[in-house]
C-alpha positions in Angstrom: 0.0 0.0 0.0 1.2 3.5 -0.8 0.6 6.9 0.9 0.3 10.1 -1.1 1.9 12.8 1.0 1.5 15.8 -1.2 2.8 17.1 -4.5 3.7 14.2 -6.7 5.2 12.2 -3.8 3.9 8.7 -2.9 5.7 6.5 -0.4 5.3 2.9 0.5 3.4 2.5 3.8 5.9 -0.2 4.9 8.6 2.5 5.1 6.6 4.9 7.3 7.7 5.1 10.9 5.7 8.1 12.1 3.3 10.8 10.9 3.5 13.8 13.1 1.8 17.2 13.3 4.5 19.8 12.9 2.8 22.5 15.0 2.2 20.5 18.1 5.3 18.4 18.0 7.7 21.2 17.5 6.7 22.7 20.8 9.3 20.4 22.2 12.9 21.6 22.0 14.1 18.0 21.4 11.9 17.7 18.3 13.1 21.1 17.0 16.7 20.0 17.5 16.0 16.6 15.9 14.5 18.3 12.8 17.3 20.9 12.6 20.0 18.2 12.8 18.2 16.0 10.2 18.0 19.0 7.9 21.7 19.8 8.3 22.6 16.2 7.6 20.5 16.2 4.4 17.7 13.8 5.6 14.8 16.3 5.1 12.9 16.6 1.9 10.3 19.4 1.5 7.4 18.2 -0.7 6.3 21.7 -1.8 7.2 25.3 -1.0 4.0 25.6 1.0 4.1 25.8 4.8 4.5 22.2 6.1 1.7 21.0 8.3 3.2 17.6 9.1 6.3 15.5 8.8 6.7 11.9 8.0 9.6 9.9 9.2 10.5 7.0 7.0 13.2 4.3 6.7 14.5 2.5 3.6 17.5 0.1 3.8 18.3 1.4 7.3 18.5 5.0 6.0 16.1 7.6 7.4 14.3 10.2 5.4 12.0 12.9 6.7 9.4 14.4 4.4 7.8 17.8 5.2 4.2 17.7 3.9 1.6 20.4 3.3 -1.1 17.9 4.3 -2.3 17.6 7.9 -1.2 14.6 9.9 -4.8 13.7 10.6 -5.5 13.5 6.8 -2.4 11.5 6.2 -3.3 9.0 9.0 -6.8 8.6 7.5 -5.2 8.0 4.1 -2.9 5.4 5.6 -5.8 3.5 7.1 -4.0 3.3 10.4 -5.9 5.6 12.7 -5.2 4.6 16.3 -8.2 3.2 18.1 -9.0 5.1 21.3 -9.2 2.9 24.3 -11.4 3.6 27.3 -10.6 2.4 30.8 
């Protein structure tokens, strides 16, 4: 199965590690540092020039790649068919 993440980019679902909302996750300094380091090391790919709404962490052949997507993380998770089920206690 494949996931369309914006623009003309489609990635295999088996390579997706995480789909994260960029606004809420970059509140953490650790996440900002992670993304900054990944960008400096050339692991980040911007899908379009639009403001990113989410980022997707992938791995292929033990190499990481982070995609900045203009599509919301909720929409991407729905497209992937892997919405987490909410559990009640």
